[in-house]
VOKE-13644 format. One record per residue (C-alpha): z, y, x; residue in one letter; residue number from 1. Coordinates in steps of 0.5 Angstrom, whole numbers, padded with zeros to 4 digits. Layout:
BEGIN
REC, up, north, east, code, pos
REC, Z, Y, X, A, NUM
...
***
This chain:
BEGIN
REC, up, north, east, code, pos
REC, -0439, 0099, -0184, X, 1
REC, -0445, 0097, -0180, X, 2
REC, -0443, 0101, -0174, X, 3
REC, -0436, 0098, -0174, X, 4
REC, -0439, 0091, -0174, X, 5
REC, -0444, 0093, -0169, X, 6
REC, -0439, 0095, -0164, X, 7
REC, -0435, 0089, -0165, X, 8
REC, -0441, 0085, -0164, X, 9
REC, -0443, 0088, -0158, X, 10
REC, -0435, 0089, -0155, X, 11
REC, -0435, 0081, -0156, X, 12
REC, -0441, 0080, -0152, X, 13
REC, -0439, 0085, -0147, X, 14
REC, -0432, 0082, -0147, X, 15
REC, -0429, 0084, -0140, X, 16
REC, -0434, 0089, -0138, X, 17
REC, -0431, 0095, -0140, X, 18
REC, -0434, 0100, -0135, X, 19
REC, -0441, 0098, -0137, X, 20
REC, -0444, 0105, -0139, X, 21
REC, -0447, 0102, -0146, X, 22
REC, -0441, 0100, -0148, X, 23
REC, -0437, 0106, -0147, X, 24
REC, -0443, 0110, -0150, X, 25
REC, -0443, 0106, -0156, X, 26
REC, -0435, 0106, -0157, X, 27
REC, -0435, 0114, -0156, X, 28
REC, -0440, 0114, -0162, X, 29
REC, -0436, 0110, -0166, X, 30
REC, -0430, 0113, -0165, X, 31
REC, -0433, 0120, -0167, X, 32
REC, -0436, 0117, -0173, X, 33
REC, -0429, 0114, -0175, X, 34
REC, -0425, 0121, -0174, X, 35
REC, -0430, 0125, -0178, X, 36
REC, -0429, 0120, -0184, X, 37
REC, -0422, 0121, -0183, X, 38
REC, -0422, 0128, -0183, X, 39
REC, -0427, 0128, -0189, X, 40
REC, -0422, 0124, -0193, X, 41
REC, -0416, 0128, -0191, X, 42
REC, -0420, 0134, -0193, X, 43
REC, -0422, 0132, -0200, X, 44
REC, -0415, 0129, -0201, X, 45
REC, -0411, 0135, -0199, X, 46
REC, -0406, 0137, -0204, X, 47
REC, -0408, 0144, -0202, X, 48
REC, -0414, 0148, -0203, X, 49
REC, -0419, 0148, -0197, X, 50
REC, -0425, 0152, -0196, X, 51
REC, -0430, 0152, -0190, X, 52
REC, -0433, 0159, -0189, X, 53
REC, -0438, 0162, -0185, X, 54
REC, -0437, 0169, -0181, X, 55
REC, -0440, 0173, -0187, X, 56
REC, -0435, 0169, -0192, X, 57
REC, -0440, 0165, -0195, X, 58
REC, -0437, 0158, -0198, X, 59
REC, -0440, 0152, -0194, X, 60
REC, -0435, 0147, -0196, X, 61
REC, -0429, 0146, -0201, X, 62
REC, -0425, 0140, -0203, X, 63
REC, -0423, 0138, -0210, X, 64
REC, -0416, 0142, -0210, X, 65
REC, -0420, 0148, -0208, X, 66
REC, -0425, 0147, -0214, X, 67
REC, -0420, 0146, -0219, X, 68
REC, -0416, 0153, -0216, X, 69
REC, -0423, 0157, -0215, X, 70
REC, -0428, 0154, -0219, X, 71
REC, -0434, 0151, -0215, X, 72
REC, -0436, 0157, -0210, X, 73
REC, -0440, 0153, -0205, X, 74
REC, -0446, 0158, -0203, X, 75
REC, -0442, 0164, -0206, X, 76
REC, -0438, 0169, -0202, X, 77
REC, -0431, 0169, -0202, X, 78
REC, -0430, 0176, -0203, X, 79
REC, -0433, 0176, -0209, X, 80
REC, -0427, 0173, -0213, X, 81
REC, -0422, 0178, -0209, X, 82
REC, -0418, 0183, -0213, X, 83
REC, -0420, 0190, -0211, X, 84
REC, -0413, 0192, -0210, X, 85
REC, -0413, 0187, -0204, X, 86
REC, -0420, 0187, -0202, X, 87
REC, -0418, 0192, -0196, X, 88
REC, -0412, 0188, -0194, X, 89
REC, -0417, 0182, -0194, X, 90
REC, -0422, 0185, -0190, X, 91
REC, -0417, 0188, -0185, X, 92
REC, -0414, 0181, -0184, X, 93
REC, -0421, 0177, -0183, X, 94
REC, -0423, 0182, -0177, X, 95
REC, -0417, 0180, -0173, X, 96
REC, -0420, 0173, -0172, X, 97
REC, -0422, 0174, -0165, X, 98
REC, -0418, 0168, -0162, X, 99
REC, -0417, 0161, -0165, X, 100
REC, -0410, 0161, -0165, X, 101
REC, -0409, 0167, -0170, X, 102
REC, -0406, 0163, -0177, X, 103
REC, -0402, 0168, -0180, X, 104
REC, -0401, 0167, -0188, X, 105
REC, -0403, 0173, -0192, X, 106
REC, -0402, 0174, -0200, X, 107
REC, -0408, 0176, -0204, X, 108
REC, -0409, 0177, -0211, X, 109
REC, -0416, 0174, -0214, X, 110
REC, -0420, 0175, -0220, X, 111
REC, -0423, 0169, -0223, X, 112
REC, -0427, 0170, -0229, X, 113
REC, -0422, 0175, -0231, X, 114
REC, -0416, 0171, -0230, X, 115
REC, -0411, 0174, -0225, X, 116
REC, -0409, 0169, -0219, X, 117
REC, -0404, 0170, -0214, X, 118
REC, -0405, 0166, -0207, X, 119
REC, -0402, 0165, -0200, X, 120
REC, -0408, 0164, -0195, X, 121
REC, -0408, 0161, -0188, X, 122
REC, -0414, 0162, -0184, X, 123
REC, -0416, 0159, -0177, X, 124
REC, -0423, 0159, -0173, X, 125
REC, -0426, 0153, -0172, X, 126
REC, -0431, 0155, -0168, X, 127
REC, -0435, 0162, -0167, X, 128
REC, -0439, 0161, -0173, X, 129
REC, -0434, 0157, -0178, X, 130
REC, -0427, 0159, -0181, X, 131
REC, -0422, 0154, -0185, X, 132
REC, -0418, 0157, -0190, X, 133
REC, -0412, 0153, -0193, X, 134
REC, -0410, 0156, -0200, X, 135
REC, -0403, 0155, -0204, X, 136
REC, -0403, 0158, -0211, X, 137
REC, -0397, 0162, -0212, X, 138
REC, -0399, 0165, -0219, X, 139
REC, -0393, 0161, -0223, X, 140
REC, -0388, 0164, -0217, X, 141
REC, -0391, 0171, -0218, X, 142
REC, -0391, 0171, -0225, X, 143
REC, -0383, 0169, -0225, X, 144
REC, -0382, 0175, -0220, X, 145
REC, -0386, 0180, -0224, X, 146
REC, -0382, 0178, -0230, X, 147
REC, -0375, 0179, -0226, X, 148
REC, -0378, 0185, -0223, X, 149
REC, -0379, 0188, -0230, X, 150
REC, -0372, 0185, -0233, X, 151
REC, -0369, 0189, -0227, X, 152
REC, -0372, 0195, -0229, X, 153
REC, -0371, 0194, -0237, X, 154
REC, -0366, 0195, -0242, X, 155
REC, -0365, 0188, -0245, X, 156
REC, -0363, 0191, -0252, X, 157
REC, -0368, 0196, -0253, X, 158
REC, -0374, 0194, -0248, X, 159
REC, -0374, 0201, -0245, X, 160
REC, -0373, 0203, -0238, X, 161
REC, -0365, 0202, -0235, X, 162
REC, -0361, 0207, -0231, X, 163
REC, -0364, 0204, -0225, X, 164
REC, -0371, 0205, -0226, X, 165
REC, -0369, 0212, -0229, X, 166
REC, -0366, 0214, -0223, X, 167
REC, -0372, 0212, -0218, X, 168
REC, -0377, 0215, -0223, X, 169
REC, -0373, 0222, -0222, X, 170
REC, -0374, 0221, -0215, X, 171
REC, -0381, 0219, -0215, X, 172
REC, -0383, 0225, -0220, X, 173
REC, -0380, 0230, -0216, X, 174
REC, -0386, 0233, -0213, X, 175
REC, -0390, 0240, -0214, X, 176
REC, -0396, 0237, -0218, X, 177
REC, -0391, 0235, -0223, X, 178
REC, -0387, 0242, -0224, X, 179
REC, -0384, 0244, -0229, X, 180
REC, -0381, 0237, -0230, X, 181
REC, -0376, 0237, -0236, X, 182
REC, -0370, 0233, -0237, X, 183
REC, -0367, 0231, -0244, X, 184
REC, -0361, 0227, -0245, X, 185
REC, -0359, 0224, -0252, X, 186
REC, -0353, 0221, -0254, X, 187
REC, -0352, 0217, -0261, X, 188
REC, -0347, 0220, -0265, X, 189
REC, -0342, 0215, -0269, X, 190
REC, -0343, 0209, -0265, X, 191
REC, -0336, 0206, -0264, X, 192
REC, -0335, 0208, -0272, X, 193
REC, -0341, 0204, -0274, X, 194
REC, -0338, 0198, -0269, X, 195
REC, -0331, 0198, -0272, X, 196
REC, -0334, 0199, -0279, X, 197
REC, -0340, 0194, -0279, X, 198
REC, -0339, 0190, -0273, X, 199
REC, -0343, 0190, -0266, X, 200
REC, -0350, 0188, -0269, X, 201
REC, -0350, 0194, -0274, X, 202
REC, -0349, 0198, -0267, X, 203
REC, -0354, 0195, -0264, X, 204
REC, -0359, 0196, -0270, X, 205
REC, -0357, 0204, -0269, X, 206
REC, -0359, 0204, -0261, X, 207
REC, -0365, 0200, -0262, X, 208
REC, -0367, 0205, -0268, X, 209
REC, -0366, 0211, -0264, X, 210
REC, -0369, 0208, -0258, X, 211
REC, -0376, 0207, -0262, X, 212
REC, -0375, 0214, -0265, X, 213
REC, -0375, 0217, -0258, X, 214
REC, -0381, 0212, -0256, X, 215
REC, -0385, 0214, -0262, X, 216
REC, -0384, 0221, -0261, X, 217
REC, -0385, 0222, -0253, X, 218
REC, -0392, 0222, -0250, X, 219
REC, -0395, 0216, -0246, X, 220
REC, -0393, 0219, -0239, X, 221
REC, -0386, 0221, -0241, X, 222
REC, -0381, 0216, -0238, X, 223
REC, -0376, 0214, -0244, X, 224
REC, -0370, 0210, -0241, X, 225
REC, -0363, 0208, -0244, X, 226
REC, -0358, 0210, -0239, X, 227
REC, -0351, 0208, -0242, X, 228
REC, -0348, 0205, -0248, X, 229
REC, -0350, 0210, -0253, X, 230
REC, -0354, 0215, -0248, X, 231
REC, -0362, 0216, -0247, X, 232
REC, -0365, 0220, -0242, X, 233
REC, -0373, 0222, -0242, X, 234
REC, -0376, 0225, -0236, X, 235
REC, -0382, 0230, -0238, X, 236
REC, -0387, 0231, -0232, X, 237
REC, -0391, 0238, -0233, X, 238
REC, -0388, 0240, -0239, X, 239
REC, -0386, 0247, -0241, X, 240
REC, -0380, 0249, -0245, X, 241
REC, -0384, 0250, -0252, X, 242
REC, -0386, 0243, -0251, X, 243
REC, -0379, 0241, -0250, X, 244
REC, -0377, 0245, -0256, X, 245
REC, -0382, 0242, -0261, X, 246
REC, -0381, 0235, -0258, X, 247
REC, -0373, 0236, -0260, X, 248
REC, -0375, 0238, -0267, X, 249
REC, -0380, 0232, -0268, X, 250
REC, -0374, 0227, -0265, X, 251
REC, -0369, 0230, -0270, X, 252
REC, -0373, 0230, -0276, X, 253
REC, -0375, 0223, -0275, X, 254
REC, -0368, 0221, -0274, X, 255
REC, -0365, 0224, -0280, X, 256
REC, -0370, 0219, -0284, X, 257
REC, -0366, 0213, -0281, X, 258
REC, -0360, 0210, -0284, X, 259
REC, -0355, 0204, -0283, X, 260
REC, -0353, 0203, -0290, X, 261
REC, -0351, 0209, -0293, X, 262
REC, -0350, 0213, -0286, X, 263
REC, -0355, 0218, -0284, X, 264
REC, -0357, 0217, -0276, X, 265
REC, -0355, 0223, -0272, X, 266
REC, -0356, 0225, -0265, X, 267
REC, -0353, 0230, -0260, X, 268
REC, -0359, 0233, -0255, X, 269
REC, -0359, 0237, -0249, X, 270
REC, -0364, 0239, -0244, X, 271
REC, -0366, 0243, -0237, X, 272
REC, -0372, 0244, -0233, X, 273
REC, -0374, 0244, -0226, X, 274
REC, -0379, 0249, -0223, X, 275
REC, -0379, 0247, -0216, X, 276
REC, -0376, 0243, -0210, X, 277
REC, -0370, 0248, -0209, X, 278
REC, -0367, 0245, -0215, X, 279
REC, -0364, 0238, -0214, X, 280
REC, -0364, 0233, -0220, X, 281
REC, -0357, 0232, -0220, X, 282
REC, -0356, 0240, -0222, X, 283
REC, -0362, 0238, -0227, X, 284
REC, -0358, 0232, -0230, X, 285
REC, -0352, 0236, -0230, X, 286
REC, -0355, 0242, -0234, X, 287
REC, -0358, 0237, -0239, X, 288
REC, -0351, 0234, -0240, X, 289
REC, -0347, 0240, -0241, X, 290
REC, -0352, 0242, -0246, X, 291
REC, -0352, 0235, -0249, X, 292
REC, -0344, 0236, -0250, X, 293
REC, -0344, 0243, -0252, X, 294
REC, -0349, 0240, -0258, X, 295
REC, -0344, 0234, -0259, X, 296
REC, -0338, 0239, -0259, X, 297
REC, -0341, 0244, -0264, X, 298
REC, -0343, 0238, -0269, X, 299
REC, -0339, 0232, -0268, X, 300
REC, -0334, 0233, -0273, X, 301
REC, -0338, 0234, -0279, X, 302
REC, -0343, 0229, -0277, X, 303
REC, -0337, 0224, -0276, X, 304
REC, -0334, 0226, -0283, X, 305
REC, -0341, 0225, -0286, X, 306
REC, -0341, 0218, -0282, X, 307
REC, -0334, 0216, -0285, X, 308
REC, -0336, 0218, -0292, X, 309
REC, -0342, 0214, -0291, X, 310
REC, -0338, 0208, -0289, X, 311
REC, -0334, 0209, -0296, X, 312
REC, -0340, 0210, -0300, X, 313
REC, -0342, 0203, -0297, X, 314
REC, -0336, 0200, -0298, X, 315
REC, -0336, 0202, -0306, X, 316
REC, -0343, 0199, -0306, X, 317
REC, -0341, 0193, -0303, X, 318
REC, -0335, 0192, -0307, X, 319
REC, -0335, 0195, -0314, X, 320
REC, -0328, 0194, -0316, X, 321
REC, -0326, 0198, -0309, X, 322
REC, -0329, 0205, -0312, X, 323
REC, -0324, 0204, -0318, X, 324
REC, -0318, 0202, -0314, X, 325
REC, -0319, 0208, -0309, X, 326
REC, -0319, 0213, -0315, X, 327
REC, -0313, 0210, -0318, X, 328
REC, -0309, 0210, -0312, X, 329
REC, -0311, 0217, -0310, X, 330
REC, -0309, 0219, -0317, X, 331
REC, -0302, 0215, -0317, X, 332
REC, -0301, 0218, -0310, X, 333
REC, -0302, 0225, -0312, X, 334
REC, -0297, 0224, -0318, X, 335
REC, -0292, 0221, -0314, X, 336
REC, -0293, 0227, -0309, X, 337
REC, -0292, 0232, -0314, X, 338
REC, -0286, 0228, -0317, X, 339
REC, -0283, 0229, -0309, X, 340
REC, -0284, 0236, -0309, X, 341
REC, -0290, 0236, -0304, X, 342
REC, -0294, 0243, -0303, X, 343
REC, -0302, 0243, -0305, X, 344
REC, -0304, 0242, -0297, X, 345
REC, -0299, 0235, -0297, X, 346
REC, -0302, 0233, -0304, X, 347
REC, -0309, 0234, -0301, X, 348
REC, -0307, 0229, -0295, X, 349
REC, -0304, 0224, -0301, X, 350
REC, -0310, 0224, -0305, X, 351
REC, -0315, 0223, -0299, X, 352
REC, -0310, 0217, -0296, X, 353
REC, -0311, 0214, -0303, X, 354
REC, -0318, 0214, -0303, X, 355
REC, -0319, 0212, -0296, X, 356
REC, -0313, 0207, -0295, X, 357
REC, -0318, 0201, -0296, X, 358
REC, -0324, 0204, -0292, X, 359
REC, -0323, 0198, -0286, X, 360
REC, -0325, 0193, -0291, X, 361
REC, -0332, 0195, -0290, X, 362
REC, -0331, 0190, -0284, X, 363
REC, -0328, 0184, -0287, X, 364
REC, -0332, 0179, -0290, X, 365
REC, -0334, 0180, -0297, X, 366
REC, -0333, 0173, -0300, X, 367
REC, -0325, 0173, -0297, X, 368
REC, -0324, 0180, -0301, X, 369
REC, -0327, 0177, -0307, X, 370
REC, -0323, 0171, -0307, X, 371
REC, -0318, 0169, -0313, X, 372
REC, -0315, 0163, -0310, X, 373
REC, -0309, 0164, -0305, X, 374
REC, -0312, 0165, -0298, X, 375
REC, -0311, 0161, -0292, X, 376
REC, -0306, 0163, -0286, X, 377
REC, -0313, 0164, -0282, X, 378
REC, -0316, 0168, -0288, X, 379
REC, -0310, 0172, -0289, X, 380
REC, -0310, 0174, -0282, X, 381
REC, -0317, 0177, -0282, X, 382
REC, -0316, 0181, -0288, X, 383
REC, -0310, 0184, -0286, X, 384
REC, -0314, 0187, -0280, X, 385
REC, -0317, 0192, -0285, X, 386
REC, -0311, 0197, -0284, X, 387
REC, -0312, 0197, -0276, X, 388
REC, -0320, 0198, -0277, X, 389
REC, -0319, 0203, -0282, X, 390
REC, -0314, 0207, -0277, X, 391
REC, -0319, 0207, -0272, X, 392
REC, -0325, 0209, -0276, X, 393
REC, -0321, 0215, -0279, X, 394
REC, -0317, 0217, -0272, X, 395
REC, -0324, 0218, -0270, X, 396
REC, -0325, 0225, -0273, X, 397
REC, -0319, 0231, -0273, X, 398
REC, -0321, 0232, -0281, X, 399
REC, -0318, 0225, -0282, X, 400
REC, -0313, 0224, -0276, X, 401
REC, -0307, 0225, -0280, X, 402
REC, -0309, 0220, -0286, X, 403
REC, -0310, 0215, -0280, X, 404
REC, -0303, 0213, -0279, X, 405
REC, -0301, 0213, -0287, X, 406
REC, -0307, 0208, -0287, X, 407
REC, -0305, 0204, -0281, X, 408
REC, -0298, 0203, -0284, X, 409
REC, -0299, 0202, -0291, X, 410
REC, -0298, 0195, -0291, X, 411
REC, -0291, 0195, -0287, X, 412
REC, -0285, 0193, -0291, X, 413
REC, -0278, 0195, -0292, X, 414
REC, -0275, 0189, -0289, X, 415
REC, -0280, 0188, -0283, X, 416
REC, -0284, 0183, -0286, X, 417
REC, -0290, 0187, -0287, X, 418
REC, -0296, 0188, -0282, X, 419
REC, -0299, 0190, -0277, X, 420
REC, -0293, 0192, -0273, X, 421
REC, -0287, 0189, -0277, X, 422
REC, -0284, 0196, -0278, X, 423
REC, -0278, 0197, -0283, X, 424
REC, -0274, 0202, -0287, X, 425
REC, -0275, 0209, -0284, X, 426
REC, -0279, 0207, -0278, X, 427
REC, -0285, 0207, -0283, X, 428
REC, -0288, 0214, -0285, X, 429
REC, -0286, 0216, -0292, X, 430
REC, -0293, 0217, -0294, X, 431
REC, -0294, 0210, -0292, X, 432
REC, -0288, 0207, -0296, X, 433
REC, -0291, 0211, -0302, X, 434
REC, -0298, 0209, -0301, X, 435
REC, -0295, 0201, -0301, X, 436
REC, -0292, 0202, -0308, X, 437
REC, -0299, 0206, -0311, X, 438
REC, -0303, 0201, -0308, X, 439
REC, -0299, 0195, -0310, X, 440
REC, -0298, 0197, -0317, X, 441
REC, -0306, 0198, -0319, X, 442
REC, -0307, 0192, -0315, X, 443
REC, -0302, 0188, -0320, X, 444
REC, -0305, 0191, -0327, X, 445
REC, -0312, 0192, -0325, X, 446
REC, -0315, 0186, -0320, X, 447
REC, -0314, 0179, -0321, X, 448
REC, -0309, 0175, -0317, X, 449
REC, -0307, 0168, -0316, X, 450
REC, -0303, 0169, -0322, X, 451
REC, -0308, 0173, -0326, X, 452
REC, -0307, 0180, -0328, X, 453
REC, -0300, 0183, -0330, X, 454
REC, -0299, 0187, -0336, X, 455
REC, -0296, 0194, -0334, X, 456
REC, -0289, 0192, -0336, X, 457
REC, -0289, 0186, -0331, X, 458
REC, -0292, 0190, -0326, X, 459
REC, -0286, 0195, -0326, X, 460
REC, -0281, 0188, -0326, X, 461
REC, -0285, 0186, -0320, X, 462
REC, -0284, 0193, -0317, X, 463
REC, -0276, 0193, -0318, X, 464
REC, -0275, 0186, -0316, X, 465
REC, -0278, 0187, -0309, X, 466
REC, -0275, 0194, -0308, X, 467
REC, -0271, 0194, -0302, X, 468
REC, -0275, 0188, -0299, X, 469
REC, -0283, 0190, -0300, X, 470
REC, -0282, 0197, -0303, X, 471
REC, -0277, 0203, -0301, X, 472
REC, -0272, 0203, -0307, X, 473
REC, -0271, 0210, -0308, X, 474
REC, -0279, 0211, -0308, X, 475
REC, -0280, 0205, -0313, X, 476
REC, -0275, 0209, -0318, X, 477
REC, -0279, 0216, -0318, X, 478
REC, -0285, 0212, -0319, X, 479
REC, -0283, 0208, -0325, X, 480
REC, -0279, 0214, -0328, X, 481
REC, -0283, 0220, -0326, X, 482
REC, -0290, 0217, -0325, X, 483
REC, -0291, 0212, -0330, X, 484
***
């Protein structure tokens, strides 16, 4: 302020004498001082971190933003906060300052009191002794990028690596020091059955449980990934055959202890080993895949039967009346089959159809199945889905394949008013027509309906009244006269 007043006073006093050397000198001093103050203000108030360094990287000056970002480092060496993994990059960058025009940005990682920060930095030489550095904090952006990169390599459901990462790792690990490299492929048995029976949330639980078993069983250096809907891959660097055999025993043992409801989990596995660079990973994968499918082919039928038995056990546990109902319908089916002159093989199918006819109800809301009031149209459509669900479950295995169609059509009516396809008359399989009668009769005499439980005679009268409409007329006569 004093310099400014002095300059104004002298300027007024020597007004018009602008060439006077004293006036010119005073003007230059004032202008330099004003510029310096403007620079100091801009330096201090700049929205980016600004640091003045000497040639040894000692911090000479810092603005407020720099102190907020880095802490007060005045008198300290800037290299002291650069993370070791980017220190060489920084020193190489600093060595390039041979001219004042150099000002390319560099991205560095800092370690400030064990907190990692990511910065972009631009440095320019002020003079032969000083450098000025501008720093922008990119920690949030870098953290977001890191998360996106992690997500791009991770399976969202299990947290394991995904197929993309798995393939990149197969290529990266294919070097001599990692031989022999083992590759295990794992396929989860019965995922579609679980999805059909219990819904996709239970299917997801099956996948996550399997993933956790694989992760817990493998070593830290092994790469465990979900490479498909129900498939997993494991890369095992520096691993001999004996180690893989032991690992598979451990995995199968742990899997056998896991259950979804009453269903024991099971998997199919196959592996192969790469001993040198003459063998491609494509061939390695193909051999492991062939071995896995062979294991699945040998065991899948029995495993699917076990899953279906587990689904049935879960249904009977959830709906106590279903156990008695299934048993009664099965007995009626055997007796009706005998009355029709069926042989033992066909009677066996009839018995199984009776036991399994309502297995699709496992996927229906418990409260709807237990309602004693009349269902709304929307509720009735939901309950009606059990025939198709049961069909999909049973069709999954050859053991119950011939029963699946009987179950699918056991609610079709002779006049075409039934479901799911509205078949009529002889379009409906004979066994399905028989099952319709046995199912309806046991329901009428043993399970509360809107009008209450019927007596045996009332149920017989109902069968006769609906013969030719809902039920096959001839089969109703045989059922009443020869079974009841």
